[in-house]
C-alpha positions in Angstrom: 24.0 -36.0 1.8 25.1 -37.3 -1.6 25.1 -35.5 -4.9 24.6 -37.2 -8.3 26.6 -34.7 -10.5 25.3 -36.3 -13.7 21.7 -35.4 -12.9 22.2 -32.6 -10.3 19.9 -34.3 -7.8 20.3 -34.2 -4.0 19.7 -37.3 -1.9 18.9 -36.8 1.8 19.2 -40.5 2.7 22.5 -40.0 4.6 21.4 -37.1 6.7 21.2 -37.7 10.4 18.3 -36.3 12.6 20.3 -33.2 13.5 21.1 -32.3 9.9 17.4 -32.8 9.0 16.4 -30.4 11.8 18.9 -27.8 10.6 17.6 -28.0 7.1 14.0 -27.6 8.3 15.1 -24.5 10.2 16.9 -23.0 7.3 14.0 -23.8 5.0 11.5 -22.3 7.4 9.6 -25.6 6.9 7.2 -24.9 9.8 5.8 -21.9 7.9 5.8 -23.7 4.6 3.7 -26.5 6.1 1.0 -24.2 7.4 -2.3 -24.3 5.5 -2.7 -21.3 3.2 -5.3 -18.8 4.3 -8.5 -18.5 2.2 -7.9 -16.0 -0.6 -9.8 -12.8 -0.2 -10.0 -9.3 -1.7 -9.2 -5.9 -0.3 -12.8 -4.6 -0.6 -14.2 -7.7 1.3 -11.8 -7.1 4.2 -12.4 -3.4 4.2 -16.2 -3.9 4.2 -15.8 -6.1 7.3 -14.1 -3.2 9.1 -16.9 -0.8 8.0 -19.5 -3.2 9.4 -17.6 -3.7 12.6 -17.0 -0.1 13.5 -18.6 2.3 11.0 -18.1 5.5 13.0 -14.4 4.8 14.0 -11.9 7.2 12.4 -10.4 5.6 9.3 -8.5 8.4 7.6 -6.9 11.7 8.7 -5.2 14.3 6.5 -4.5 17.7 7.8 -7.4 19.0 9.8 -9.9 16.6 8.1 -11.0 13.1 9.1 -13.2 10.4 7.7 -15.0 7.6 9.5 -15.0 4.1 8.0 -18.5 4.7 6.9 -17.7 8.0 5.3 -14.6 6.6 3.5 -16.7 3.7 2.2 -19.5 5.8 0.9 -17.1 8.3 -0.8 -15.2 5.4 -2.5 -18.5 3.8 -3.6 -19.7 7.0 -5.3 -16.4 7.4 -7.2 -16.5 3.7 -8.0 -19.8 4.1 -9.7 -18.5 6.9 -11.9 -15.4 4.9 -12.7 -17.5 1.9 -13.7 -19.4 4.2 -16.1 -16.1 4.9 -17.7 -15.3 1.2 -18.2 -13.4 0.4 -15.0 -13.7 -3.3 -14.0 -11.8 -6.5 -13.7 -9.0 -6.7 -16.3 -8.9 -3.0 -16.8 -6.6 -0.3 -15.4 -7.2 3.1 -13.9 -4.4 5.7 -13.8 -3.9 7.9 -10.7 -2.0 11.2 -11.1 -2.6 12.4 -7.5 -0.1 13.4 -4.8 -0.2 11.7 -1.4 -3.5 12.9 0.0 -6.9 11.8 1.4 -8.3 12.0 -2.1 -5.6 9.5 -3.3 -6.8 7.0 -0.6 -10.4 7.4 -1.6 -9.5 7.0 -5.3 -7.4 3.9 -4.7 -10.2 2.2 -2.7 -12.7 3.2 -5.4 -10.6 1.6 -8.1 -10.2 -1.6 -6.1 -14.0 -1.7 -5.5 -14.6 -1.7 -9.3 -12.2 -4.7 -9.8 -9.8 -2.6 -11.9 -6.1 -2.3 -11.1 -4.8 1.2 -10.1 -1.7 2.6 -11.8 -0.1 5.2 -9.5 1.8 8.0 -11.4 4.2 10.2 -9.5 3.6 13.9 -10.3 7.4 14.3 -10.2 7.8 12.0 -13.2 8.7 13.8 -16.5 6.1 14.0 -19.2 7.8 11.4 -21.3 7.6 8.8 -18.6 4.0 9.5 -17.9 3.2 9.2 -21.6 5.1 5.9 -21.8 3.2 4.4 -18.8 -0.2 5.5 -20.2 0.5 4.1 -23.6 1.9 0.8 -22.1 -0.8 0.2 -19.5 -3.7 1.5 -21.6 -5.9 2.6 -18.7 -9.6 3.1 -19.5 -9.7 6.3 -17.4 -7.4 8.5 -15.3 -8.1 10.4 -12.1 -6.3 13.5 -11.2 -6.5 16.9 -9.5 -7.3 20.3 -11.1 -3.8 21.6 -10.9 -2.3 18.4 -12.5 -4.9 17.9 -15.2 -2.8 19.6 -17.9 -0.2 16.9 -17.4 -2.6 14.5 -19.1 -3.6 16.9 -22.0 -3.1 15.5 -25.5 -3.7 11.9 -24.5 -6.5 9.6 -25.5 -7.3 8.6 -21.9 -10.6 10.1 -20.5 -9.9 12.2 -17.3 -11.9 12.5 -14.1 -11.2 15.1 -11.5 -11.2 14.1 -7.9 -13.5 17.0 -7.2 -15.8 16.2 -10.2 -19.4 17.3 -9.2 -20.7 14.2 -10.9 -19.3 12.1 -8.1 -21.7 13.5 -5.5 -24.7 12.4 -7.6 -23.6 8.8 -7.7 -25.2 6.2 -5.3 -23.2 5.3 -2.2 -23.9 1.6 -2.5 -21.2 -0.9 -3.4 -20.5 -2.0 -6.9 -19.8 -5.7 -7.8 -16.4 -6.4 -6.4 -13.3 -8.2 -7.8 -12.1 -11.8 -7.3 -8.9 -12.6 -5.3 -6.9 -13.3 -8.5 -7.9 -10.0 -10.1 -5.2 -7.4 -10.3 -5.1 -4.8 -7.6 -2.4 -2.5 -8.8 0.5 -2.0 -11.2 3.8 -0.3 -10.6 6.6 0.4 -13.0 10.3 -0.2 -12.4 12.7 2.8 -12.5 13.9 1.9 -16.0 17.5 2.6 -15.1 18.6 -0.6 -16.9 16.4 -0.1 -19.9 12.7 0.4 -20.6 10.5 0.5 -17.4 8.6 -2.7 -16.8 5.2 -3.1 -15.1 4.8 -5.3 -12.1 1.2 -6.5 -11.5 0.0 -7.5 -8.1 -3.3 -9.3 -7.3 -5.7 -8.8 -4.4 -4.7 -12.2 -3.1 -1.0 -10.9 -3.0 -2.0 -7.8 -1.1 -4.2 -9.3 1.5 -1.8 -12.2 2.3 1.2 -9.7 2.5 -0.7 -7.4 4.9 -1.8 -10.4 7.0 1.8 -11.8 7.3 3.4 -8.4 8.0 0.8 -7.4 10.5 1.5 -10.5 12.6 5.0 -9.1 13.3 3.6 -5.9 14.9 2.5 -5.3 18.5 -1.2 -6.1 18.6 -3.2 -3.1 19.8 -6.7 -2.0 18.7 -7.1 1.3 16.8 -3.5 1.7 15.9 -2.6 4.9 14.0 -0.4 4.3 10.9 1.5 6.9 9.0 1.3 7.0 5.2 4.6 8.6 4.3 5.8 6.7 1.2 5.1 7.8 -2.4 2.1 5.8 -3.9 4.4 4.4 -6.6 6.3 2.4 -4.0 5.1 -0.9 -2.7 5.6 0.1 0.9 2.6 2.5 0.6 0.4 -0.5 0.0 1.4 -2.0 3.3 1.0 1.4 5.0 -2.6 1.9 3.7 -4.0 -1.6 4.1 -2.0 -2.4 7.2 -4.2 0.3 8.8 -7.5 0.1 7.0 -7.9 -3.7 6.9 -7.3 -4.0 10.6 -9.5 -1.2 11.9 -6.6 1.3 12.3 -6.4 5.0 11.6 -4.4 6.0 8.5 -2.6 9.4 8.9 -1.6 10.8 5.6 1.6 12.8 5.9 1.3 16.0 3.8 4.0 16.7 1.3 5.5 19.5 3.4 5.8 17.4 6.5 7.2 14.5 4.6 10.3 16.4 3.8 10.7 18.2 7.2 11.9 16.0 10.1 10.6 18.6 12.6 7.2 18.8 11.1 7.0 15.1 10.7 8.0 14.6 14.4 5.3 17.1 15.5 2.7 15.3 13.3 3.6 11.9 14.8 3.2 13.2 18.3 -0.1 15.1 17.6 -1.7 12.1 15.8 -0.2 9.6 18.3 1.1 7.5 15.4 1.9 4.0 16.6 3.3 2.4 13.3 5.8 4.5 11.3 7.2 3.3 8.0 10.3 5.1 6.7 13.4 4.6 4.7 16.5 4.3 7.0 17.9 7.6 5.6 14.6 9.4 6.5 14.5 7.7 10.0 18.1 8.8 10.5 17.0 12.5 10.3 14.1 12.0 12.7 14.4 12.4 16.5 13.1 9.4 18.4 12.4 11.7 21.4 8.9 11.1 22.9 8.2 8.4 20.3 8.6 5.5 22.7 5.2 4.0 21.8 5.9 4.2 18.1 6.9 1.0 16.2 9.5 1.9 13.5 9.5 -0.1 10.3 12.3 0.6 7.8 12.7 -0.7 4.3 14.1 0.2 0.9 17.7 0.7 1.9 20.4 -0.9 4.0 19.9 -0.1 7.7 23.0 1.2 9.4 23.8 -0.1 12.9 23.9 3.4 14.4 20.2 3.8 13.4 19.3 0.6 15.3 21.4 1.8 18.3 19.4 5.1 18.4 15.9 3.7 17.7 15.7 0.2 19.0 16.2 0.7 22.8 12.8 1.0 24.4 10.7 0.4 21.3 9.9 -2.1 18.6 12.0 -1.7 15.4 11.5 -3.9 12.3 13.9 -3.9 9.4 
């Protein structure tokens, strides 16, 4: 291989076959050469699961559960109300909702309208919440009764997740988004300056879920945990990794999320087969009786001792 330093160009004329093969391996050329999958939206893939198995359990939170049909209809009703408030492609809807079943219904409803959802962590200080609302300019915000005061004083209209008007909306679908419409926005931590919004399209989400799902053991009806905060990207994979493949999404309540013993009991009770955690959280969780659970860790460096404790006898993906 020769280098023309004056133009910073590489010439591969002098590479032998072995060197070409190594470059192909390093560049993952086999994957790069594959044809791209047809772009598709989250609502289209979710609807396919509703049609395929409408009465299968889609969502579990505490002692309540929703079938795919029930989740679809609940999201459609809320989507109609959001549309009445201006939600649609090119717009943003803010979510100030803790991890819950209501959060999943709201996220799906926003995506059905074509708008992008903006998750806001209730633990954020008021100044940060105000900054995000001013910067993203959502057309409407959805929150719970106990968090509604956090949005007082702003110009954004607010809908409660338990608003009686939702039940009077039709349960039919609203016109959906295009693959290149935005699906969600998240803000950086802002530790190096002013927080910046990262915008992600439907095409991005569905392709990511498709690729990552291919790395998992293929079993019908897998139960996925939803442990991460909604402001972190991993939550997107947790939610749609389950719901776009006919799985059962198990929302981890706030109390269980911070208690290794309670989380362990929940995983056993709900027979969770795909568990996504940070390495530090996984390090506090006992692997006992979780042999059929695939552990996916992300967000931090993974120590070798965690691999030594979890990997034998089960699938672990870093």
